[in-house]
C-alpha positions, -999 to 999 in steps of 0.1 A, spaced: 237 759 -325 279 763 -317 275 798 -300 250 779 -274 271 751 -262 275 753 -223 304 775 -215 305 783 -246 302 825 -259 271 826 -240 286 814 -209 252 797 -197 254 795 -158 240 768 -133 205 775 -118 219 761 -82 253 773 -84 256 808 -103 291 811 -101 300 779 -124 299 773 -157 265 753 -168 281 718 -185 244 701 -193 208 702 -186 183 685 -166 160 661 -186 134 670 -161 132 705 -152 156 721 -184 179 739 -157 211 743 -162 235 720 -144 271 726 -136 296 696 -130 290 692 -94 250 690 -100 254 664 -129 281 650 -105 306 651 -135 282 644 -160 269 613 -147 234 626 -138 204 635 -162 185 651 -133 196 683 -115 197 681 -73 162 693 -69 143 671 -94 160 641 -77 145 652 -45 112 654 -58 116 625 -78 132 607 -52 161 597 -73 194 597 -56 227 611 -72 254 584 -74 287 592 -62 311 598 -96 346 588 -84 358 551 -89 385 535 -76 402 529 -108 403 566 -119 404 586 -83 431 608 -72 434 626 -39 428 657 -53 394 650 -74 384 632 -41 389 668 -23 372 690 -49 341 666 -53 341 665 -11 346 702 -13 313 710 -34 294 687 -13 310 706 20 301 738 6 263 730 -1 255 715 31 286 729 57 262 744 77 237 715 83 272 691 85 287 712 113 255 711 132 260 677 127 295 674 143 280 693 172 255 662 178 283 637 176 303 659 200 271 661 222 262 624 221 299 616 230 299 641 265 264 620 268 283 586 263 307 597 292 285 609 313 264 576 312 299 559 320 305 582 347 272 573 365 275 533 363 311 539 377 298 559 406 272 533 412 295 506 416 317 525 434 290 528 461 293 487 467 319 477 490 328 451 459 357 451 437 338 426 415 308 447 409 329 480 406 347 466 377 318 452 361 298 486 365 330 504 352 331 480 322 294 481 312 300 517 316 326 520 289 310 496 270 274 520 271 299 551 265 311 531 234 277 523 222 263 557 222 292 572 203 299 548 177 261 545 170 259 582 165 289 582 144 278 559 120 246 575 115 266 607 108 287 590 84 252 576 66 238 614 67 277 625 48 270 595 24 237 614 14 249 646 10 279 633 -12 250 611 -35 235 647 -39 211 646 -12 198 670 18 220 668 48 191 652 75 197 654 108 176 624 115 195 603 97 222 604 124 197 584 150 188 559 122 215 536 128 203 522 162 195 487 151 233 483 144 244 483 178 253 448 178 273 445 148 290 475 160 296 459 193 310 429 178 331 446 151 347 467 176 358 434 195 371 421 164 391 449 155 407 450 193 417 416 185 428 419 156 453 448 170 461 430 202 490 411 187 503 442 168 503 462 202 519 435 221 547 432 193 556 468 195 561 473 231 576 442 233 601 448 202 606 484 220 611 468 254 637 444 243 656 474 219 662 494 252 673 464 274 698 455 244 710 492 242 719 503 277 721 474 295 704 457 325 730 469 349 726 507 338 691 503 352 704 487 382 729 517 391 706 541 394 697 560 426 659 560 422 649 570 453 675 602 450 644 610 421 617 613 449 635 647 464 630 682 455 666 681 439 678 652 422 715 649 426 735 654 396 746 617 393 711 605 394 702 632 361 737 617 347 729 585 349 690 587 334 703 609 305 726 581 299 697 557 291 684 583 263 700 562 235 682 533 245 644 552 242 656 565 210 667 531 195 634 516 210 610 543 198 624 541 163 620 501 163 584 511 175 577 533 147 590 513 127 566 486 134 539 509 134 546 519 103 548 485 87 530 460 91 508 491 114 500 507 87 489 481 65 467 465 89 449 499 105 448 515 72 414 496 58 398 501 96 390 537 85 367 523 63 345 502 90 322 532 101 313 540 66 309 502 54 288 496 86 270 529 77 263 516 41 254 481 47 216 474 63 226 444 75 264 441 83 286 415 101 314 415 120 335 394 97 321 407 65 328 442 72 364 438 78 366 418 51 352 440 26 373 468 42 405 448 36 391 444 -1 386 481 -6 417 492 4 440 464 -15 459 482 -35 453 518 -23 464 522 11 491 548 2 464 571 -8 442 568 16 468 578 39 476 607 22 440 616 23 438 613 62 470 634 62 454 660 39 419 657 60 442 656 94 456 696 80 422 708 78 418 699 111 445 718 125 437 745 104 406 747 121 423 746 153 442 772 149 412 792 136 404 801 175 391 770 175 359 782 158 370 763 126 373 730 141 337 723 140 336 725 105 369 712 99 357 683 116 326 679 90 346 683 60 371 654 72 344 634 79 330 644 46 362 629 31 364 596 45 328 590 36 338 603 -1 368 582 3 346 552 12 324 553 -15 350 560 -41 369 527 -31 338 506 -32 326 522 -65 341 493 -88 353 473 -61 332 444 -77 348 449 -110 385 448 -94 
C-alpha cells in the first residue's frame, strides 16, 4: 500500500482542485481531498459533504502558529474558490456606500430648506449617522460572508444583509472608538503645532505679508518668508508621525478587528467588542501591520491594473482581514 500513499507514486489528485495533490480522503463520500479542502488536515469531510451535512469547516490557522505567509496562502486558496461572488460582494458594499451618501445628501438638503441653523445642523448630523449606519452594517455583513468562505462555505450574498439587528451595537462601538481616538488626535495636533511654534518662532509668522498672497504674483519676499517656515513644518510633521506610530499604532491596530468581531458575535456590546479586540491583538501588532501592508499592496496592484482589478483586490484584502481575525481569535482563550 506504500505506493498508494497520497501524493506518492500514483499522484492522487484532489476531486475539487485537480491541480493539487490529494492529502486525505473524505470519510463520507471517499473523494480525495487536498490540504485546502481538508483545511490543513483538520477536517474529515470534503466541502461538498460539509455543505450537505450542514457542517462548517473551521479556520485552521491559530494565533500561536500563524505567519503572514500562511495567512496569505489560506486566504488566497479561499479567494480562488469564490473570487467571483466575493467581487460581487465588494460591488454591493460600494453600492451601499453610495446609497448612504445619497441619504445623507437628501437629509442635508431637507435641513437646508428650513431657515434655521439648528435644524440644518440636526439634519446634517442625522444624515451622517444614517450614512455611517448603512455603510457599516453592510460592511459587517460582507465580513460575515467572508468568514463563511474562509470556513469552507459558499459566498452567500444574502449574508451581507444579515447583520441589520446589530445597528445599535455598531453605532455605540463607533462612538466609543471616536472617544478613544479623540485624545490621541488632540495630542498629535497639539504636539505638531507646539513644535512648529518652537522651531520657527512666532515672530516669523508675524513678519509675513499675508496680504501679498492674495495677488496673482506674490512678491519674492513673501515666498522667501514662507519658505523659512519649512524647517518648522518638517519638524512638526516628524513629531506628529512619531506620535502616530507610538502610541498611535498601538491604539489603532486592534481596531482593525472591530468589524469582524461585530460580525462574528451574535449579541455584541460596545465595551465587550473593544475589550476582545485588544485581547486578540496582544503580542500580535507587528504581524498585523505587516498583513495590512501586504493587503494594501494588493489593492495598489489592482488600481494599476486599469482600476478593474481594484474590485477583486478589495475582496482579497477584506478576506485577509477576516482571516486575520479568525486566526487571532483561534486560541485566544488558551493564551
